[in-house]
N, C-alpha and C positions, 0 to 999 in steps of 0.2 A: 610505966612511969622509968623504972629505972633502963629499957630498954631505948626508950625519944632521950634519956639523958647521955646514955653513950653516945648515941647517932647523934648527936646537938656536939658532943664532943669531939665526934672523928669531921665533919664536918667543916668545927672552926679549925682545928687545926690543919687541916687538907685546902683550907681558905686563905690561911694565913703563910702556907707555905709557898716560897716563892717571891714573897711579895716584901720582905725583910730586903731592906737596901744596902746594897755590899760595893766595896769600890772597884769590883767589875764591872756594876750596872754600866748598859750602852746607853740607858736615858741615866747615868748618874745625877744622884740630885742626896744629900746626906739629909740627917737628921735636921733641927731646930742648932742651933747656936754649935754649928761645925763650921771649924776654919780647914782650907782644904789647898792644896797647891798639885799642880802640872808641868814638867818642864819637857820641853819637846825637840827632838831635833831632824828636821829634816834634810835630804840631798835628793836634788829633783834634778832631772837630766832632760832637755829638749835637744830634739833635732831634726831638720824642715828644709825644705826646696823653694828656691825662688827665681822665679822666670819673670824677666823684668826686660822686656823689649830688646830680648839680643843678648843681653848681658845674666847670665844665667849664675846662679850660685845654690849655697846653702850655709846652714845659719847652724851652731851650734851653741847651746848656754849648758850653762853648771852652775845650780844656785843651791846656798845651803841658807837653813833658815834655822834658825834656834828661837825658839818664843817658852814667857813663862806665865800660862794662868793662875789667879789667886783670886778663889770664893770665896765667900762666906753665907750661910744660909743662918736667915734672919729668922725664916719659920719652916715647919716642916712643910710648907709647898711653893719656900718664895724663896732665889739667893742671888744675890750681887757675884760680879764676875769680871776681873781686870788682867787681858790680855797684852801683854809686853814684849816686843820680840827684834830681832836685831836680821838683815838678809845681808847673803855678799852674792856679787853676780860676777861670772865669767864670760866672757861673749866673746866667738870669734867667727868673722864673714869669711869665706871665699868665693870672688866673684872673678866671670872670664875675663870681664874688661878691667876692675878695679885691682890694684892692690889691697892683701891679704891686708886685711885689721883685727886686733883683737884687746880689747877694752876691760876693766873691772870695775863695777861701785861696789860701792859699801852703804847701809844707811839703815837709822833706827825704822820701823817698821810702825805706821802710826797705831797708837793703843785701840783698843776696842773695848768699849764700858758695856758687860749684857747684861739684861733682868731675866732670871727662868723661873715659871711661874707653873706650878703643877695645876693647870685646869681642872685636870681628873688623876685622882689616885686608885691604885689597881688595889690596896689595902682599905678602900671602902664601895669601891667602883669594879667593874670588870674589865678593866684597863686603862693604861696611861697616856696623859695628853701635857703637854709640856706645849710651853706657848714664850719662843724667846725671842724678845725683839733689841737690839745693839743699835751702838754710833759706832761712829769712829773717825774723831775728829783729826783734820792734817796737822804734824807739829812741825813740818821741815818748812825752811824755808826754801823756797823754786830754784836751785841753782843749777842742778842735774837734768838736762832735756830724756835720760833715760830715766827718770825718777815715772813713775807712772798709777800713783794711787794720790786721790782727792781725796777729799769728806766725804764721809760714806755712812748710810747707815741700813736698814734692811729686817727683815723678822725670818724667824723659822721655826715650822711647828713641826713637832716629831708626837707619834704615836704607838706604844709599844704593849707588849707583854712579856709578864715572866713568868715560866716555868722552872721545875725543879734540873729538868735536863737542856732546853735552851732558854733562848731570849729573842724579839724579831720586836724589830725597830723601823718605822717607814718616815721617813724626810719629808718633806718641804722646803725650800729656800729660797726668800730674791733677797737680792742686795744691788742697790745704786749706789754708783760711786757718782759726786756733784764734778761739774768741769774745773779746771782748774790751768794755771800756768807756767811755762820755766821759760826762758831766758829765748828759746825760740820757737818755744809750739805751744799754742792753746787747744788742751786738749775737751775732747766733748765731752758731756754725760753719757753713760753708760750703765746697761740693767744687765743679771747675771741673773737666772732661774737655775736652779737646779730641784730634779724630784728620785727620788732612790729609795733604798731599803737596807739592813744589815738584821744579818745573822750568827745570833752568837751559841755555840755547841759545847758545851759540856764533858771535856774527855773525860777527869777525875776531878774531885774534889776545888782542887787551886791552878785547874789550866783549863784553859777555855781559849776556842778558835771562831777567830771572826768573819763572818766569808763579808762582801757587801758591793753594790751595783747604784749606780745613778746614771741620768738623763742629766747633761749639762749645756743650757744656751742660754748665750749673748748677744743681745742686738746688736745689729748694726749701727755703725759711730761712724763719724767724720771729725777728724784734728785737722786744726792748722795751722801755718808756721806765721811768723810773721812777718814772712815777704811778700804776704799774700795768694801765694800757693795752699790747697789743701787734698787731703787724703779719704776717702768716701772707704769703708771695709764696708763687706759682707756677714752678715747676721756669722756667728760662729759656731757650732755644734759639737759634742762631744761623747764617750762614753767612758766612766771609770770601772773598772773592774777588782777591789781587793781581797786582799788574803792578810790575815795579821794574827800574830799569837800573845796569848796573854796568860801571866803567870802572878798568882798571890800567897809571895811567903811568907806574909803575917797579913792579918786578919788587914792590917789601915794603909800596908801598898801594894801600889799593881805595878810592873813592871812589863813593856809589850814590843813588839817589834814587829814592822809591818810594810807591804810591797803594793803598789798601787799602779796598774799598766791602764794608757789612755789609748783609746782609740780617738782619734781625732777628726775630723770632716774636712776633705780640701776647703780653703778658701780665698777670697780676690780684696782687691784694692782696688779704686782709679780713682787717679788725680783729678784736676781744676783744666789739665791739654788732654785728656783723655788716652792718657795712657793706661794700660794694666799692668795690675801686678798677681800674678799667681803664686800662694804660695798650696804644695804638696809634700805627699812623702810623710808626714808630720809623724813623730815617735815620741811621747814621753813617757815617765815614769819617775814616782817618788820613793824614797826607801825611806821611811819615819820609826824614829825610839824615842820613847816617852818613859816619865816615869810618874803616877801620882799619890799622894798621902795624904790621908787626912787626918786632922790631931785632935 
């Protein structure tokens, strides 16, 4: 009887290890009645060549995005999150037959409201499964032709497992942006899909490394100008490869620094007169700094 009791205690101890929820979790969801916040700052750069009826050129973008995520766990398996953000973009164009053009745009991002439901919990099952539907209502008036976000909605599914020395997570995401208008354009609805995975390695007690990969696909779409012209874009595909270092100096605080490189396939567009534009040699990357705290 004593032997069975010892085995049962060891088994329970082993099962519980790695299932405690911590601030560094890939599938972060704190225990009920916990408020948490995460601030992030992204520095995005993009460069690509354009070939358009003999007027070749290149485009360079520098984007800075600040976001604040606020969340509250109503239950052990459900939390609500609100994401707020601000974006600043510097846009530079240089073409053979036209003058160089440079402009900047600043604006508030559409808020995102998420519900995070843990359908399966590793503390009672053998795996974690989160289902995360979200809404992103458009809050700005359509003043800027460079504005590219309408009302949106989508869902993300995460599946993962946590062990003493590592964590793994797979994700699948679909996002749909509805049509919207600016002064000069009407933008078609567009749908974006993403599938990928993240592996987290524990180096020491409070130091972790995340390695990620994902495939992103955006369906073809059409944009119409108010003068009757339109531009139809082919589907766009890319790979994302990421590295992130994360440290937890205290139990309820996580600090991270990450880098993502995007491998983007060439794509093209064609207008109503049959003129074709090709976009190639696309280079893109993102550097992210973030801090998460739970109260």
